[in-house]
Structure formats: structure tokens, C-alpha cells
C-alpha positions as CSV (number, residue, x, y, z in Angstrom):
1,M,0.0,0.0,0.0
2,N,1.3,3.5,-0.9
3,V,1.2,5.8,2.2
4,L,1.5,9.6,2.0
5,L,2.7,10.6,5.4
6,I,2.2,14.4,6.1
7,A,4.4,15.6,8.8
8,Y,5.8,19.1,9.3
9,Y,8.3,18.0,11.9
10,Y,10.7,15.7,10.3
11,P,14.5,15.4,10.2
12,P,16.7,17.4,10.0
13,I,14.4,19.1,12.5
14,N,15.5,17.5,15.8
15,T,12.6,17.6,18.2
16,G,10.5,15.0,20.0
17,G,7.8,15.6,17.5
18,S,9.9,14.5,14.6
19,V,10.7,11.1,16.0
20,R,7.3,9.5,15.5
21,P,6.9,10.3,11.8
22,E,10.6,9.4,11.2
23,K,10.3,6.0,12.7
24,T,6.9,5.3,11.2
25,A,8.4,6.0,7.8
26,K,11.3,3.7,8.6
27,Y,9.4,0.7,9.9
28,L,6.1,0.6,7.9
29,P,8.0,-0.7,4.8
30,H,8.9,-3.7,6.9
31,F,5.3,-4.7,6.7
32,G,5.1,-4.3,2.9
33,H,4.0,-0.6,2.6
34,R,5.7,2.1,0.6
35,V,5.9,5.4,2.5
36,T,6.5,8.9,1.1
37,V,6.9,11.7,3.6
38,L,5.6,15.2,2.8
39,T,7.3,17.7,4.9
40,Q,8.9,21.2,5.1
41,S,12.1,22.6,3.7
42,Y,13.9,25.8,4.6
43,E,15.6,25.6,1.2
44,K,14.0,25.3,-2.2
45,T,11.1,22.9,-2.9
46,D,12.3,19.4,-3.9
47,L,9.8,16.9,-5.3
48,K,12.4,14.6,-6.8
49,N,13.3,12.4,-3.9
50,P,11.0,9.3,-4.1
51,E,10.9,9.0,-0.3
52,V,10.7,12.5,1.1
53,L,9.0,15.4,-0.7
54,R,10.0,18.8,0.7
55,I,8.0,22.0,0.2
56,E,9.7,25.3,1.0
57,D,8.5,27.1,4.1
58,I,9.1,30.8,3.6
59,S,8.5,31.4,7.3
60,L,12.0,30.2,8.0
61,N,10.6,29.1,11.4
62,R,13.7,27.2,12.6
63,K,16.4,28.4,10.3
64,N,19.3,30.5,11.6
65,R,17.9,33.9,11.0
66,R,20.1,36.9,10.2
67,G,19.6,40.2,8.4
68,I,16.9,40.1,5.7
69,E,15.8,36.6,6.7
70,K,15.3,37.6,10.3
71,A,13.3,40.7,9.2
72,Q,11.2,38.5,6.9
73,W,10.6,36.0,9.7
74,L,9.6,38.8,12.1
75,F,7.2,40.3,9.6
76,L,5.5,37.0,8.9
77,R,5.1,36.4,12.6
78,L,3.6,39.9,13.2
79,F,1.3,39.5,10.1
80,S,-0.1,36.3,11.6
81,E,-0.7,38.0,15.0
82,F,-2.3,40.9,13.3
83,L,-4.8,38.7,11.5
84,N,-5.6,36.7,14.6
85,I,-6.3,40.0,16.5
86,F,-8.9,40.9,13.9
87,G,-10.5,37.4,14.1
88,I,-8.9,35.9,11.0
89,Y,-7.1,32.6,11.7
90,H,-3.6,32.5,10.5
91,S,-0.4,30.9,11.7
92,I,3.3,30.8,10.9
93,Y,2.7,27.5,9.1
94,S,-0.1,28.9,6.9
95,W,2.4,29.8,4.1
96,W,3.8,26.3,4.1
97,K,0.3,24.8,3.8
98,K,-0.5,27.2,0.9
99,A,2.6,26.1,-0.9
100,V,1.8,22.4,-0.3
101,L,-1.8,22.8,-1.7
102,K,-0.4,24.6,-4.7
103,N,1.7,21.6,-5.5
104,G,-1.1,19.1,-4.7
105,D,-1.6,17.8,-8.2
106,K,2.1,17.1,-8.6
107,I,2.4,15.4,-5.2
108,I,-0.6,13.1,-5.7
109,E,0.5,12.2,-9.3
110,K,4.0,11.3,-8.1
111,V,3.0,9.3,-5.0
112,K,-0.3,7.8,-6.1
113,P,-1.2,7.2,-2.5
114,D,-3.7,4.6,-1.4
115,V,-4.1,6.3,2.0
116,I,-3.0,9.6,3.6
117,L,-1.6,9.7,7.2
118,A,-1.6,13.3,8.5
119,T,0.0,13.8,11.9
120,Y,-0.7,16.7,14.2
121,P,0.8,19.1,15.4
122,P,0.7,21.5,13.7
123,V,-2.9,21.8,12.6
124,E,-1.9,22.6,9.0
125,T,-1.0,18.9,8.5
126,L,-4.6,18.0,9.3
127,E,-5.9,20.7,6.9
128,I,-3.7,19.4,4.1
129,G,-4.7,15.8,4.8
130,L,-8.4,16.8,4.7
131,E,-8.0,18.8,1.5
132,F,-6.2,16.1,-0.3
133,S,-8.6,13.4,0.9
134,K,-11.7,15.3,-0.3
135,K,-10.2,16.6,-3.6
136,Y,-8.6,13.3,-4.7
137,G,-10.9,10.8,-3.0
138,I,-8.1,9.2,-0.9
139,P,-8.8,7.7,2.6
140,L,-7.4,9.7,5.5
141,I,-6.0,8.7,8.8
142,S,-5.7,11.6,11.3
143,D,-2.9,11.0,13.8
144,F,-2.7,13.0,17.1
145,R,0.7,13.2,18.8
146,D,-1.1,15.6,21.2
147,G,-4.7,16.5,22.0
148,L,-6.1,19.3,19.9
149,L,-9.1,20.3,22.1
150,F,-8.7,17.5,24.6
151,E,-6.0,18.4,27.1
152,P,-4.6,20.8,24.5
153,I,-1.0,22.0,24.4
154,E,-2.0,25.3,22.8
155,T,-4.3,26.5,25.6
156,K,-2.6,29.9,25.9
157,R,-3.0,30.6,22.1
158,M,-6.6,29.4,22.0
159,N,-7.5,31.6,25.0
160,K,-5.8,34.6,23.5
161,Y,-7.5,34.5,20.1
162,R,-11.1,33.3,19.9
163,C,-10.8,32.7,16.2
164,I,-8.1,30.0,16.9
165,K,-10.4,28.1,19.2
166,K,-13.2,28.2,16.7
167,K,-10.9,27.1,13.9
168,Y,-9.6,24.2,16.0
169,A,-13.1,23.1,16.9
170,R,-14.2,23.1,13.3
171,L,-11.0,21.3,12.2
172,E,-11.2,18.6,14.9
173,K,-14.8,17.9,14.0
174,A,-14.0,17.7,10.3
175,A,-11.0,15.4,10.9
176,A,-13.1,13.1,13.2
177,L,-16.0,12.8,10.9
178,H,-14.2,12.6,7.6
179,S,-11.2,10.3,8.6
180,K,-11.5,6.6,8.0
181,A,-9.6,6.2,11.3
182,V,-8.2,8.3,14.1
183,T,-4.9,7.3,15.8
184,A,-3.3,8.9,18.8
185,I,-0.3,8.4,21.2
186,A,-2.6,7.5,24.1
187,E,-5.9,5.9,24.9
188,P,-7.4,9.0,26.6
189,I,-7.2,10.9,23.3
190,T,-8.8,8.1,21.3
191,G,-11.4,7.6,24.0
192,Y,-12.3,11.3,23.7
193,F,-12.9,11.0,19.9
194,V,-15.2,8.0,20.6
195,R,-17.2,9.9,23.2
196,E,-17.3,13.3,21.5
197,Y,-17.8,12.3,17.9
198,G,-18.7,8.6,17.9
199,V,-15.7,7.7,15.8
200,E,-15.7,3.9,15.4
201,K,-12.3,3.1,14.1
202,V,-9.7,4.5,16.6
203,R,-6.3,3.2,17.7
204,A,-4.0,4.2,20.5
205,I,-0.5,3.8,19.0
206,P,2.1,5.1,21.4
207,N,5.5,6.3,20.5
208,G,8.4,3.9,21.1
209,Y,12.1,3.4,21.1
210,D,14.3,2.3,18.2
211,P,16.7,-0.5,19.1
212,E,18.7,0.5,16.1
213,D,19.3,4.1,17.3
214,L,23.1,4.6,17.5
215,V,24.6,5.8,20.8
216,D,27.5,8.2,20.4
217,S,30.3,6.1,21.8
218,S,32.7,9.1,21.7
219,S,30.8,10.7,24.5
220,G,31.4,7.8,26.9
221,G,33.0,8.7,30.3
222,E,31.5,12.2,30.6
223,L,29.7,11.2,33.8
224,D,32.0,10.7,36.8
225,P,31.3,7.2,38.1
226,G,32.3,8.4,41.6
227,Y,28.9,10.1,41.9
228,F,25.3,9.0,41.7
229,N,24.4,10.5,38.4
230,I,20.8,11.6,37.7
231,V,20.2,12.4,34.0
232,Y,17.5,14.7,32.6
233,T,17.5,15.1,28.8
234,G,15.4,17.8,27.0
235,R,14.0,21.2,27.9
236,F,11.9,21.9,31.0
237,G,8.7,23.5,29.6
238,L,9.0,22.4,26.0
239,S,5.5,23.2,24.4
240,D,3.6,22.8,27.7
241,K,3.8,25.8,30.1
242,Y,2.0,23.7,32.8
243,N,5.0,21.4,33.1
244,R,6.3,22.7,36.4
245,V,9.8,21.6,37.4
246,D,10.4,24.0,40.3
247,Y,9.1,21.5,42.8
248,F,11.8,19.0,41.9
249,F,14.5,21.6,42.5
250,E,12.8,22.6,45.8
251,A,13.1,18.9,46.7
252,L,16.8,19.0,45.8
253,H,17.4,22.0,48.1
254,L,15.6,20.1,50.9
255,L,17.7,17.0,50.2
256,V,21.1,18.6,50.5
257,E,20.0,20.7,53.5
258,R,19.0,17.5,55.4
259,D,21.9,15.4,54.2
260,S,24.9,17.6,53.3
261,S,27.0,14.5,52.6
262,L,25.1,14.2,49.3
263,I,26.8,17.2,47.9
264,K,29.9,15.0,47.4
265,K,27.8,12.0,46.2
266,L,25.1,13.3,43.9
267,R,25.1,14.9,40.5
268,I,22.1,16.1,38.5
269,N,23.1,16.2,34.8
270,L,20.9,18.5,32.6
271,I,21.3,17.8,28.9
272,G,19.5,20.4,26.8
273,Q,18.9,24.1,26.2
274,Y,17.6,26.1,29.2
275,Q,16.5,29.7,29.5
276,Q,18.6,31.9,31.8
277,E,15.5,32.7,34.0
278,E,14.9,28.9,34.4
279,L,18.4,28.6,35.9
280,V,18.3,31.5,38.3
281,P,16.7,29.4,41.2
282,L,19.3,26.7,40.6
283,R,22.4,28.9,40.7
284,D,23.5,27.8,44.2
285,L,23.1,24.1,43.2
286,I,25.1,24.8,40.1
287,D,27.8,26.6,42.0
288,K,28.0,23.7,44.5
289,G,28.5,21.3,41.5
290,I,25.3,19.3,42.3
291,I,23.7,20.4,39.0
292,V,25.9,20.1,35.9
293,L,24.9,21.8,32.7
294,H,25.9,19.9,29.6
295,G,24.1,22.1,27.1
296,F,22.4,20.9,23.9
297,V,23.9,17.8,22.4
298,P,23.0,15.7,19.3
299,R,20.4,13.0,19.9
300,A,23.0,10.1,19.7
301,R,25.0,11.8,22.4
302,A,21.9,12.3,24.6
303,L,21.2,8.6,24.3
304,A,24.8,8.0,25.5
305,F,24.2,10.1,28.6
306,Q,21.0,8.1,29.3
307,A,22.9,4.8,29.0
308,E,25.6,6.1,31.4
309,G,23.3,7.5,34.1
310,D,22.3,5.9,37.4
311,L,18.8,7.3,37.4
312,L,16.8,8.9,34.6
313,L,14.4,11.7,35.4
314,I,11.2,12.6,33.6
315,I,8.6,15.2,34.6
316,T,5.0,15.8,33.3
317,P,2.0,17.8,34.5
318,P,-0.2,15.9,37.0
319,D,-3.8,14.9,36.3
320,R,-3.3,15.4,32.6
321,R,-4.3,11.9,31.6
322,S,-2.7,11.8,28.2
323,A,0.6,13.3,29.4
324,T,3.6,11.3,28.3
325,S,6.9,12.1,26.6
326,G,8.9,10.5,23.8
327,K,11.9,10.4,26.2
328,I,10.2,7.7,28.3
329,F,10.7,5.2,25.5
330,E,14.4,6.2,25.1
331,Y,14.7,5.7,28.9
332,L,13.1,2.3,28.7
333,H,15.6,1.3,26.0
334,A,18.5,2.6,28.1
335,G,17.6,0.0,30.8
336,K,18.3,2.3,33.8
337,P,15.9,3.0,36.7
338,I,13.5,5.9,36.0
339,L,12.2,8.5,38.4
340,A,8.9,9.8,37.0
341,L,7.4,12.9,38.5
342,T,3.9,12.5,37.3
343,Y,0.4,11.6,38.6
344,Q,-2.5,9.7,37.1
345,T,-1.1,9.9,33.6
346,V,-0.4,7.4,30.8
347,L,3.3,7.9,31.7
348,A,2.6,6.5,35.2
349,D,0.8,3.6,33.6
350,I,3.8,2.8,31.4
351,I,6.1,2.9,34.4
352,E,3.8,0.6,36.4
353,E,3.3,-1.8,33.4
354,T,7.0,-2.2,32.7
355,R,8.1,-2.0,36.4
356,S,10.9,0.3,35.3
357,G,11.0,2.9,38.0
358,W,9.2,4.9,40.7
359,V,6.4,7.4,40.4
360,V,5.8,10.4,42.7
361,H,3.5,13.4,42.4
362,P,5.5,16.2,40.7
363,H,4.1,19.0,42.9
364,K,4.9,17.4,46.3
365,P,8.6,18.3,47.1
366,E,8.5,16.5,50.5
367,E,7.6,13.2,48.9
368,I,10.1,13.7,46.2
369,T,12.8,14.4,48.7
370,Q,12.1,11.3,50.8
371,L,12.0,9.0,47.7
372,L,15.1,10.5,46.2
373,H,17.0,10.1,49.4
374,K,16.0,6.5,49.6
375,I,17.0,5.8,46.0
376,V,20.4,7.5,46.3
377,V,21.3,6.2,49.8
378,D,19.7,2.7,50.1
379,R,21.4,0.5,47.5
380,D,19.1,-2.4,48.2
381,F,16.1,-0.3,47.4
382,Y,17.8,1.1,44.3
383,G,18.5,-2.4,43.1
384,S,15.0,-3.7,43.9
385,L,13.4,-3.0,40.5
386,Q,12.6,-6.0,38.4
387,P,11.7,-4.6,34.9
388,D,9.4,-6.6,32.7
389,E,11.5,-7.0,29.6
390,Q,8.7,-8.4,27.6
391,A,6.5,-5.3,28.4
392,I,9.4,-3.0,27.5
393,R,9.9,-4.7,24.1
394,R,6.2,-4.0,23.2
395,Y,7.2,-0.3,23.0
396,D,9.8,-0.6,20.3
397,F,8.9,1.4,17.1
398,K,8.7,-1.7,14.9
399,S,5.8,-3.0,17.1
400,Q,4.1,0.4,16.8
401,A,4.5,0.4,13.0
402,G,2.9,-3.0,13.1
403,K,-0.2,-1.5,14.7
404,F,-0.3,1.1,11.9
405,S,0.1,-1.7,9.3
406,R,-2.8,-3.7,10.8
407,L,-5.0,-0.6,10.7
408,L,-4.1,0.0,7.0
409,E,-5.0,-3.6,6.2
410,E,-8.4,-3.2,7.9
411,L,-9.1,-0.1,5.8
């Protein structure tokens, strides 16, 4: 079956959102399907590659911006804001969507897709998928890496501009009613589509890890084995402003106040880009050497840090049922104990199912302090985990691609 996978976030963009489409495109062919990815380019449009079609995005959203390019990017941003203020929906991705639709005939003629798989975010991928599906009579699968109206990641933007919330409501309904199937990273999102729109064919297909991902062996030995090394990879807030991490660092302060010997035993290794204002409350811990900033590193090197750590830290908002993170699957593959600061989420379910770590409420510093002290100090407790290897293997990306393949066969 020929699959046209529409995904704005795709390598060389290096974000958590690019991993799912990248691995889907890699592993679906293992099940006999041909996949062509339709994505962005910050260079010229290129429709020659048989596997990846790239349409130029003039917004230059993630390109290194200087001079005229920076002025153009700023103008396009302000133009979108201006239209939204006056009740006309527009986004920084709208120019890319327009360029894609302009090339629609060429794309469909080249790919001859049997099915379209459009993955959100951004919403423009869903719009393109709907337009292609209706115009060319091709079945559509709408894939949600995050909720759109259900536990949305764009709450601030929707609350700021009424036209955006209206637009998203119309688009979500159209995707639900027109799509031959709806897929999502977690059951709470698929359950929402069943309850809200009566969608019959839904599948929860989580992200996963790729056992073939290469670890950067040249980065070995960066963590001092004389310390208990906690590793956190990625940014703090990412796209979710409700992802509070200050409680964890409050717990760290409590920890070293109550047991000063840990200053010489414990290291918190932060691998990623952080805003200066995010680091201000941590300055004393940084000065004491408890927190070590490694900066942004390529993904292969981040995987090496995970493999080297003694404890892998992950944080999500509490009570947000669908909350998870792509890094949890990398952590599972690393095979190291996980400390998950989360509550009543899919992430908590995964930790419990795989028996791969400990879960504690992310907004309760006292409980975090007590658990962390026990993990670091009590070696018997630290070694008490008995991970379910079979459950962990169910989260490899080839298994997830197999779920997509079975859905395609049903369609």
C-alpha cells in the first residue's frame, strides 16, 4: 500500500515531534508498505526524492535567522498575529500549507497514495490531509501526537484568540467525521474521539524506542562514576507551560539541607537548552556542583548520557491523563531506573506496566525528597526493581509500526 505521510516536523528538525513520523516512515516498509513523507524545507522545494517530498516554508521558522531573513521571519510572525487579533485565523505554518496545496496535483500524481496519514501538530498537516482526501478521494487517517481540544498543548494561544479556538473546533470535528480512522499516542485521546464524535475506528498507538538508534560512543565517560548521576534530557517546559519543574528543585534543596554529605555524592546532569531565567533558582546548586549543565547535544550523544546515568528523570504535569513524553521510551531502552514525577497519567501507567521505576507526584517536594534520598542512599532499594523486559519490548517502534500496518489492512 502506498502511504503519503504528512508531517511538518521531520529530520533534519531535531525535536521530540519529529521522531514518531521518522520511525513510522522507517518501519512501515517492513510490513510491505511504501511510505512517502511530505514535509517542510527551509531551502527550495524538492519533489524529486522518491521517499521525502520537501516543500519550501518561507516562514524560516527554525532556520538560523540573520539580516533580511530575520526581518522576513519577524514580519510574517507579526502578520499572523495581526490577522488573529482581527478574528482571522492565520499561523506561521499557513504559508507552508498554501505552498503544499499549490503543489497538490504534482504530489498526488507522483505518490499515487492509497491512503493519507496526517500527523498533528501543527494543525496545518490535518488541513492538508483533509483537502487532499476530499479533492482526490483518498482515505485519510488523522494522527494526534497531542490532543487538539482534549488536554490541549495550545491553551494559551486558543484563549488569547477566539478565532483560533473556533478554527480548531471546526477542524477537529471535520477530521473526526471525515477520517477513515483516528490514531493517537494514548488511549485517553482516542477515547475522547469516541465519546465526542462517535468515531468507530480508533487506535491508540504510542511512541516507542528504536533499538537501532546509535549511541555516540565518543561521549562515553562524561559522567563521573564516583557520583550517583541523575540524568535529565530535554528542555523543561517544551511546548507545555504547565510542566512545572520547580518543585523538583525545591526537593533538591531540601535533600542537601537535610543530608549535606550528598553534595559529594550526587550529580544532576541536565542535557539540553535552558533559559537563563529557568536557571536562576538553581544557581546555588550549580555553584556547588550538584547540578551540571551539559548544554544541547545531538540525539545520539543524549542517548549515551541516558545509558551512562544511574537514574533517569522525567517530569510531566499531574492529572493530565494523556501526558507522556517521547523520552520515556528512550529511557526504557536505556535500561536504567526511572524517576517519573507524574500523577494519574499514561506515563505513570507505562512505568507501572514495565516495572521500570518509581512514580511520585510532581508537585509534592516533601515526597520527592524522601523518595530521592532512599534511591540514592539505600542500595538495596535502588536495586530492587525487576523490569518486565517483555512489556518493554512492546514499546519498540517496529511494534508500533505493526499496529499502523494492521490498521491499514483493515481499511
